[in-house]
C-alpha angles and dihedrals in degrees: 000000000000119000116205103205126213105175104164130082106253113227095184109144117249092195093259129074121243116262141174113220136165125238136173124250110186114218137187098231102063105247126137108292097210117115129181112236116200112190155140126183094291108025130055132176125182119200124187112205094186092056101057094292087283117179091217100170132038119172125183121185091336095313120119104224096181127055117234124193109247086231093049095125094039102047124051096225105129096170094064101065143042117351111329114197113226112204149188083005131011124220119348139349111202110257086342088274133122140146126231129177092346097312128105120221128201118200127193113272106238112150122110092269094050088231104099143041113248142200102349128253106292098081093056100052140064119257127212119238109230102171141015138164150125141228137178094290105035152357125228145185128191125204131189131205115189118180100217092043105037105025109019091163089068095060095088088050098060133048095242144008114271140197131196132182124191127187121198111204116190117202128166104299092342131096116193125193118199112194127196123179123181138176111237092174134088091238131068115275119218114197149151129194132206139174123217106200118182105210111200113234098208097085090050103052100282113243090002093059112129116234123198135178133173101232125125096177138052136191116249106242131199114186089348093304126109117245089205094255123120119215136187109258110265125222091269093057102030104114097160093107095032129256132214112256090233088069096050131097104165142166099149141134110232119193148176086061116199118190121242086214141355132232096218101205093058100021089232114160124216102234105165141025138196112191138179105237089228089062089238096123137010137183120205127193118210127188140176118252098265090068094087101157131060121195111207112200132172108201117224092247089062093216097112144030119223115210103177123191112210132180090214139017128258115291090011095157092060095041091050089054087058091056095258118137098238098157098256110161125209124200121200117223109294094010122126139199129208132197139165138211129187131190116199127193114202129186128194 
């Protein structure tokens, strides 16, 4: 599989300057209708602060890069479209239960089986916009989600207060996510973060799209939960040379990511690729080193591929308690963590 790299932010003029404007998107479930629209004449990103700060639409030169559920504005299901933000834990926690510093916590059970907690708190709550703007090369919007301010009911469910800021920066054919997490509490903050992008297949050849990822290992899963054992990727999950989407049925946690290529200024590694087999168009996913896991998921509707960068594996807080390096991060009071993700769209 040949990867045609385009690693620089393209500043080619589209004939219109970048801008950040606000528009209304009526919905059936009663949340704030205002969405931030970042755009120039060729690129457009729509971000909904009231629905988990989800970047639910990204259009480049008429192509819809992200999949959006046809019932997106009618059904309050924020984890099934766009780029859901999974924080302070991604994916599942077994039976919604864990212990920390001598205390046991019980989370709501919200996965499809009704047995496990799933995807944290950030996708289900409104975020506050704290910055926005545009210049000749880009437009941006920054949102903040602070537990004690924006979701006070979650404080008894997690060992410490938490705060996350994310900036979406839209360039020509490039979307950059800048992520900052800090601990505003007086106690240690355990956390993991993941992103659940739904990449639309249509621009990349539909079912014949080629999917690649630089992962030689995978977590053994039983009922979607890691046992703690690492395995070599099997033929079904080995994406290192690329596989046609039509061959894939995935809901797996890949790990030991190694980048196909590095962007030297930011030390971002290119960890995944979706490519039209004709070579006409390619999407590349770049992440900073702390994103060590990649969930690969093929939704039942078969209209998208989810390539999800995580800082930790599923159920990390319980695995870590067993002495398994699951990627759980812990911030001391006042400490912060920073990471970056970029998505590039290249055309031949």
